N, C-alpha and C positions, 0 to 999 in steps of 0.2 A: 314312280317320278313325283308324284301328286303327295303320297305320303311322308317322302325324304322332306319336301319342300314345305309339307307341314310340320313335322317332326323339328323342322329347325326353324319353325316361328317362334315370334315372341309368345303369338297366344297359346300354342300347344304347351311351351314350356311355364307358363304364368298357370292353366288350365292344369295342368300334370303336377306343377310343385303343390298347387292350392288345394286340387283335390287328393293328395296323397296326406298332405297336410289334415285337412277337414277329417280324414276318413280315421286317420292314426288318434285327431283327438276326440271323434265319436265314439272311437272304440274304445278311450282313456276312461273319456265320461260314462260309458254304458257298464264296463268294467268295476269301474268306484260302485255305482249306485246299485248294482247287484251286490258286490261283495259289502256292501255298508248296510243293505238290508236284509241279508242272512246273516251276518252279523248281530242286526237288530234284534232277528226273530230268535235266534238262537240266544242270546242272552237273555231276550223274555222268558223262555222257555225254562234258562237256569233256574231264572228268578221266581218263576212259577213253582219249580218243582223245590227250591229251598221254602218256598213259603208254605207249602204242602207238609215238607218234611217237619217244620218247625209246629205246623198244625198238629200232627202226627204224634210230634212229642207232647204236645200239651194235652193230646186226646188221652197218649198212655199213660202221664205219669203218673195219676191216681192209682189207677188198677197197679200200675207198678209197686209204687209206694205199698199197695196194702196187699201186691203177691197175688190179685185174681189174675191166672190164666183165660178164666171164662170170658171176663170184661176186655180184656187183651187182644185175644183172637176175635171177639166180636167186634169191636172198636175197627181193627184193620180190615177184615172182609168188608165191615159196610163201607170204609174209606175207599176199599179196592174197586169198588163196583162203579165207581167215575169211569167215563169213557176212555179217557186218554191212559189211565195206570193201570199198567200192566202187572205189576209185582209191588208188594209191600215183605221186604225181610227184615228181621230182628236178630242179628249175631249176637251170641256172647264174646266172651273177650279170649275165648280157645276159637272162635271162627265157625262155631256150630250154629246152623239155623235152628233160634228157639222157637220163632214164630214167622208163618209167613200165609199171605191167602189161598199159595198153592200145596194143600198137605201134602205132597208128595214129596217138599224139599224140606218138611219139619225134620231135623236132627241130622239132615246131613252137613259136613263140615269141610270147609273150604280153606285151603291152605295158604300159607302166607305169600308164595311165590303166585298166588293166581293174579290176574290184571289188576283187579279191583283193589287186593291188598296190597298190591307192588310198591302204590303211591305211599301210602305211611310208614311201612315196613322197612323201607328202603334206607331210612333214618336210624340212627344210633344216638339214643334212645329215641324211643318212635313219639314223636309229637302228640300232645292231647287233641290237638284239631289241625285243619289246614286249610287254605283258601279257599274258596266256592269253584274257581279253575279248576284246581289242583284235586280236588274231590267227585270232579264230573269227570263222564266218558262217554262217547257215544261207541256202541255195538251193534253189531247187524244180528240179527234174530236167523234162527234155521230157515223159516220161511222168505227171505228177504228184508223185513220190515228192519227199518234204522229204529233202534230204542236208545235214550240216552237215560240214564240212571247216576246218582247222589249218594255217597255216603255222608251219612251223617253222624256223629260219634254220638254215645251215650254215656255223658258225665257224671260223675259221683258228685250227689251233692248230701248236705246234712241233714235233709228230711227223710233218710230213710229209716223207715221200721226196725224194730228190734226182732230179730229172729234169726232161726238158721239159715235163710237163704237171704237175707238182708243185712247181712253184718259185713261191712267193708271197712279194710285199715282206710285210715288217711292218706297212706302214700299211695294210693288207685286213686288214679285221675277218671280213666276209661273203663266201663264197665260193659261197653258193648257197643254195636254199630246198629243204624236205620238205613236199609235200602231200599230207595225208592225208585223204580223205573216206570219211564212215562214213552208211549208209541210217537213216532214224531212223523207218522203218514200226514197227517194233515197240515203239518207246518212243510214238509220238503214240498207237500204239493202247492201251498200257498207261494214258495220261493220258484218255482218252475214257472208258475202263471205269471211271476214278477218278470221274472226273465225273460222270456217271450215276450212277454208286451213290451219292455226295453230294448229288446232288439228291434222291434217291427218300428217302434218310436222312432229308432236309430237309425234306420235302413231310409224311412220315410224323411228325414231330417237330412240324413245326408243326400239323397238322389234330390231333392228340394234345393238345398243350397247348391250342389254344384250345378244343375241347369241355371240356378239365379247368377251364380258365380260366370258360369259360360257366358251368359246372355249379357251381360253388362261387361266383361272383359271385351266382348265382340263390340257391342256397340259405343261404348266410352273410351276403349284403348285402341284395339284392333284396328278398328274402321280409320279414326282418325290419324292415326298412325301410317297408316297406307297411304292417306293423303300427303302427309311430309314426305314420306319418300316420293311419291309421282312426284310431288314438286319441287323435289331437288334433283331427280333426274332429267327433270325440262330446263333447269336452270345450268345443269353441267351441259347441256345438249348443245345451247342456244346460247347461253352467257346472259340471258334476261330473266329476269325475277317476276314470278308472278306469285302473287299470295294466295294463301289456302283460307277456306273460310268455314271455322269450327265455331259453335255457336255456344258450344258447353262452358257453362260457368263455373269450372273448376280449375284443377291443375291441367288437365289436360288442355280444357280451353288457353291459361295462361300459357301453356308451352307453344301453341300455335300462334297466341299474339308475340311469343317472342323470336317464335322462328319466321314471323312475317316480317317483326322488327330489325332480325338478325339478318335476314335477306338483302331489307334493303340498304341496312348499312354494309354488307360484304360489295353490294352494287356500287355504294357510293366509293367503298376503300379502293374496289377495282379501278372505277374513275379516277380517283387520286390517285392510286398506284402508277396509273398511266400516265400520269401527270407528273408525278415524281420521277418515273425513268425518263422522262423527254427533259426533265428538269435537271438530272443527273449527270444526263448525257452535255446539257448545256457546261455543267460545272464542272464534268472532266474536260472539256474543249477549253474553258475560260480559267481552268483553277491558274494559279501564279506558279505553281512547282511545275518541273516538268516530269511530265507522265509519258510512258509508252508502256506496249505491253510488247514481250519479246517470244516468240515460239521456240520448240527446243530446238530449232535449227540456228537460233539466234538472230532470227531478222525480226525487224519492228513488222509488225502487223496493225498497231493502234498507235494510236500518238495524240496529243492535245496541242492547243495552239502554241503555246509557250515554248513546247520543244520543238516544235516546226520554228519559231524564231531564232533559238538560238543554233539549232544546229541544220536549219531546212528541211527540205522534203526529205523522207526517208528514200523512197522509190525500192522497195525492197531491197533495202543493204543490211549487212549485220550490223549489231551494235555497235561496236571496235570501229570499224569502217567509218560508221557518223560521226560518234564524237571523240574518236581518238586520233584517226587517222591511219589506223594500223591496218597491216594485212593480214596480222592473226590473232588469234584471241588474248585476250589478258592473261597474265603467269596467274593473277587472284582475284575470281571473277564472282561476285556474288550471285548474279543471276546462275551459272551453274552452279556454284554450292545449292542453291536453293534447287534447282532441276537432280541434285541426287539425294537431297535429304528431307526434299518437302517443307522445309522451315524456312521463315524470315531472316534476310541477311541486312548488314549494314558494311559498309565503307566509305572511306574518303578518296574521290578519283579528280584527277586533274585531267584537262583534255585543251580542247580548240574549239573556237564557236567554228560558225561559217565563214566570217570574216577573216578568220586563221587569228583571232586574238585568244592567249592563254586565259583560260576560266577555270573554277574549281568548284566544286560541288560535293554535298553527300549522299549518297544514293541508298535508298531502302528497297529491297525485292520482297516481294511476297511471290506465295504460288496460286495459281489460276488452277482449278481442279475441273474436271467434267462429273456429270451424275455418278461415275462408278468410283470417284474419288482420286481418280490420277491425275498427275501432273500434267496437265498439256501447253502451258504456258506460263511465265512469268510476267507480273508488272513491277516496273521501275518507278518509282518516284524521285525525284533528282531536287535536291535545294540547292540552289545558288549560293556559294559561300565565298564568292570573289572578294565581294567587301569587305568581308571578315577576317579571310587572310591580309588584308593590304592593313586591318584595323592591326591583326597580330605582328606582323611585322611592324608596323611603328611600336606597337606595345613594347616589342623586345627591345627596341632602340632605346626607348623610354627607360625600360626597366635596368639597361645597360648605363643609362646615363645616372639612374637613382642609384646603381650599388656603387658606381665611381665617384660619385660623392659621399655616399654613406662609409664607403672604407676611406675617405679622406677626411673626414672629421677628426681633429686632433685628440679627441677626448674620446672615451671609451663609451660607445652606445651598444645599450642594449633593449630587447624586444623583449617582455616578460609575461607570463601567462596572470593577470589580474587577479586570479583567484589564488593560484597556485605557487606564485613567483619564482616560475620554471623558466628558463631563460631559452627560448625560440630562438633569439639569432642574436646576433653580435657582429662588430665591424673590424678591421683588421687592428685599429690602434687597440682595441679591448686584449687584446692576443700579446701587443707588446707592452701592454700596461701591468697586465695580471699572471703571465708568464705563460699563459693555458692557450692549447690549438684551440681554433673555433669548434671542432669538432668534438674536441674535449669540454669545452663550455657548454653548449649546447644540450639541453635536457637539465644539467644542473640546477640547484637549486640557487638563485641570488641570496638566499640569507647565509650561504658557505661561505662570502666574502666577508662577512662580520667575524669578531671574535666569538666563541661559545656563549661566553658570560654575558654579550651586548647583543645577541640575535634577535631574542625575543622581543628586547623593548625597540626596537627597530621595524616590525612587521607590519603593525597597522601604520606608521606616520607613513613606510612606502606605499600603503594602498591608499591613502588619504590625503598625505601632504601634498604640494606642490614644488616643494622643494625643501633641501636637509641641508641645512650652512655649512655643516661638520660632522664627518664622521670617520670610522679607523675602519679600514680592511688591509687584509691580511692578502698578499700575491703566493704563487705556487711556493718560493720557495721560504717563506712564511716570513718575508719581513713585512711588516705594517706601513700603511700608507694612508694617507688625510683625503678624503675625498671628499667633493662638495659635488650634491647631487641635484639636478633636474629633472620631473617627474610629469608626465602629459598622458593622458590616456589615448588611446587609438584603437582601431582594429586590424588586425592583423589577419588572413586566412580566415575569414569570419571566424575569429573570435576577441574576445572582450581582452585588449593588452594594456598594457605600460610600457612606455620609450622612457628609458631611465638614461640622461646623460652623466657621466662621471667624469669629475675634472678631478686629476691630480694634482691636488694643491699642498704637496708634504714640504714644498722648500719655501712657500710662504708661509704654511703654519711654523717651523722650524726658525725660520726667520723674526717670525713675531713672537715663537718662545723666547729665542735669545734676547728678545726686548724686553717680554713678559719678566724674564731671570733678571736682565739687570736692574727693573723695576724694583723687582723683590728686593735685590741685594741694595737698592738705595733706600727701600724702604726701610730695610734692618738695621742699615747704618742711621738712617735718621730717629729709628728707636731705640739707638746702642744704649743712651743714659738710662732710659726708662728699664730696659732690660738690666742692664748692670744694678739699677737698684732691685730690681723684683729680685734679681741671685742676692746682690748683697745681704738682704735681710735673714734669708734662711741660713747664711753662712756665720753672719754673726751671731745669731741663736746659737749654732753647731760651735763656734768658737767659745763660746761663754761656757758650755756644758763641758767641755773638751778642758777648759783653764778651770774650771770646778772641780772636774776628775782627778786633777794634775796636782792640785792642794791637796784632796783630800789623800791621794796617794802620800805626796811628801810629809803629810803630818799624820801620817798612816791613822786617820780617823776612820772607823767605820761608819758604812752608808747604809739608811735605813732600807730595807726590801721595795717599802711604797717609792722612797726618793728614785732608788734604780729603776726601778720600773717606769715613773714617770719619764724618765731623762730617757732613757731606749726611746720611749712612745715619743717621745719630743724629736731625739734622733730622727727618728724613722719618717715621722713627718714633714718633717722640712728637707729630708735628704727627697721625698717624693716630691717635695713642691718644686726643688732645684732641677729634680729631672724631667717634670712636667713640661715647665718651662725651655729647658734644652729642648727637649723631643719634639715641642710644639715650633720652635725658631727651627729645628730642622726639618719637621715636616713641611713648614711654610717656606721655605725655602729651597724646598728641593723640585727638581723639573717636572711639571706634570707631565702625567704619559695620554693624558687626551683620551681617557677612558669616559664611557656613559654608563652611568648608573644610577637607581633611585637613591634620591638627595630630597631630606626634608630640608626646608629652608630654615624653620627657627633654630635650628643643631648650628649650619652654617652661620647664623648671627651671632650666637652664642660665643662660637669658638673664636669668630674673628674680634669680638669682644673683649673675649677672655685674653686675649696674646696683646690687645691694643688698649687694654682697660687702665694701666698705668700711666700711659700716656695724658689719658683724660684726666687723670685722679690729680698728676703734678700741676695740669691745668684748670684746675677746680672746675672740671666742667662736668656737669650732672647728665646722666643718662635715662629718660623714661622709655619704658618700656610697655609696649601694647600689644602681644603677640596674641594670634589666635590657635590654640592649643589641638585646633581639628584639622589642620592645615594636610591636601593632599600632598603627596610624593611629587617630585618633576624629575626628568631625567636629566642629568648634568653632573660634574665634575665637583666634588665638595672642596676640594683643593685649592682650583681655580676660580670657585664662586668666594670662597671666605679671602683670598686678594682683593676681590672686586668690594667686599664688604671696609675690609681695612683701607684702601685708598678713598672709599667715600667718608671714613669717619676720618681719615688725616687730612681730608679737605674741610671735612666741617669744622674739625680742630682748628687749621689754618684762619678759615674764615671769623670764626667768634672771636679768636686771639686777635687779629685783624682790625677788627671792631671794636672790643673791649680793650684794647691794649690802653690808651689814654683815658679812661675815662676813671680809671680807679675802683673800681668796684667788680664783684662777679656775680650783681643780682640777676641776669638775666643769661649766663652762660650755660645752656642748654643742649643737647641732642635728643631727639623723639624719633624710637624705633618702633614701627608698627609692621605687622603682617595681616595680610587677610587674601580672603579667594574674590574675583570678580568674572561670576560666569564660571569659563572653563579654564580661567589662567589663575596662577598663584602669583601672589604680588607681594614686594614689601617696598616701605618708603623708608628713608632717612632724611630726617629734617634737623635743620640746625637754626639758632638764632645770631647768624652770623652778617655780614654787611650785605648779603644779597648777590643776585646775579642781573648785571645791566642790560637793559634789552640787545644792546648794540651788539653785544657778545655773546648771545645763548645759541644763534646759529651756528658756532664757530666752538662749543665748548669740547666735542668730541673728533675735533682736528689732530693730528697727531705737532707734538712738540707747540701747541699752543697754551700759553699762561697766563695769567695777569700776576703772578708772582715777582717779587725783585729777581735779577739777576744771580742766580747761584743757591736759591731756595726752593725751584722746581725746574722741571724736566720738560712738562707740558705731555708726560705718556700717560699719566697716572688714569684720566677720564677717558681716553682713546683707547692704551688695553682694555680698559673695564667694558668698555663698548664691545673692542670685537669679542671677549670673553663671552657676554651677553648674548648675544647674536649668533655665537656658534652652537648654543643651545637652542636655537629658536626662540629666545627671548628679545624684549624690548626694554629698552633705556629711555628715559625723558627725564627733562629739568623744567622745575617750574618756580621760581622766585621773584620776589621783588625785590627793587634794586636795594630798600634798607631796610626790609624786616626778614631777613634769614633765605634760605633756600631748600627745595625737598626735589630730593633725585627717588624717582619710583620705576621699579624694573617690576618685568612681569615673566612670567613663562607658562607656556603650556601645561597641563595636569599631566602625568604620566598614564601609562594604559592601567585599566584595571588588573589586578591579578600581577604584578610587578614588585 
């Protein structure tokens, strides 16, 4: 038992893990030291033998050059007397030992497959030299002594003496080998001593460190932890915290301080938790919602004060008996669903209060589980919505009244999405005017009511203007109607919308068109003299050309090609002029179709003047032009605007004639036509030097049938019609004039949107 407790303790785990780690580190450290020392010793011996080999080569070089065998033998014997040198051999290139400090070995032949020869002869061709590590080998002697031998090649040199023994070809690189063997006993003894010393030191270090680790762990870790465990168990037993005293100034001391602080905080939290439990109990009892706890038998086992106020004291009754007065469980019971699936549920319920009054509530149920997770009860939280039900009833009545008013509006009313202009809702009048059912209209784009070639120009005005005086819509049957639109922004079902009221003004516009057409005919009749003069001039020229041709034919007089070409061009020019006058009269006299399109005001002014120019020429009236050639486009109908220009020129002509009729001079008979931009509007002015406009009649200028001309010379419709045409396209017309210095009429239109 004691051994098991010790094995499961933290100190045993720390000492065991630390000891194993320390042992492994000491083992690796000792092995590394021994390996590194042994490698250094072997490398040093190799370097020493290599140096001895180089020394022997230098000592034998001179004797070999003189082919003095006695000197070579004497040098080898002298050098081999050193204590560690075992043998010195010289091999020729056939592998025969020619010199050795061991006389019995002389003339012995060593094969190429011998261990010492295989190193170089495994390559084809045999390299002249090899690295020191390749030329060195460790061998065991017959008595168990370890030896190290190094083979050094004797290379051919340029200084060989001439003679039968020393004549070698230039292609020979290696003439023989020097083999030096050294005993390793002393070095191996040194290595063994080093190994034993390192093992001893490692054992001492391991034992000392392990003991220090054990004492340190016990003193500074295990004992403080035992104090913490004891204090924890005491707190668990009597829920009273007593701090621990750890005087260490380290992490364990910090841990002890943190434990004391944590204990005090836990005690404080426990006290607060107790207080909160009481607080939550009070909240449960005093919360304005109706809260109850129902057991698995559907009996109310707990409830708050609000529940009791609404339904009275439960007295162990089942929930459906208390709040609904039923004798059996409800068909759709959220509490029953919670018991079945263990999930929260919600439903809307109705019942009777303890006074017998009908009440409505929303109930939320959630499961109450025991420690094993089993559902043992359900909590009901009920929100009284009786007042909301009453509001819903009133709202339903209000919505019914709203829909009745909405559908009874005689004009078509549409609710549009502000961005897409999609129809979200409409009234019954929209169905009657446009011929679509309400379901067909919902989801359609309002822009589909416009003609395809006009739709692009009305999209931006629909989003930004408050009124569109006149536009053309197309019904389901394809018939065009004229509509007056009023637009106002609103919120509908949490969306930004536009309320568009469409008034069908087709009859009114048709009546106005008839009136306008009558005015056009009157204008054409009034201009007949000038038009006849305009046509008479090209006809006279054509008649002259015809007479000339007739005379030439009768007299059989040949015509020069140049004259024929000139006469043909003259006929073509004057026919085109007459045709243009007739086309212009036909265009002016036709009934406008009320379409809107991009129009250039300067072109309308020029066409209107061209149509009326002969009238002004007959009366010696000068026209002064001041046009801005960079004017933006406007949205209108050029034919209708041309009628406005003609009406203004006609009034200007009459005013000038009335002023200068009795003066006998044409000194100041002028009409000034100017076009310009003013902010976001395109304007033009028509000013004259006529008799002016008296202040008393300025407010009545645009009234229908109002005229200052004598009977039979004016209908009083010109300015009224012009006013209607201008306002149809969102424009404004105003008169400015003094009583004796002429009058000015200024007309302005909003600019057309970009891209039209």
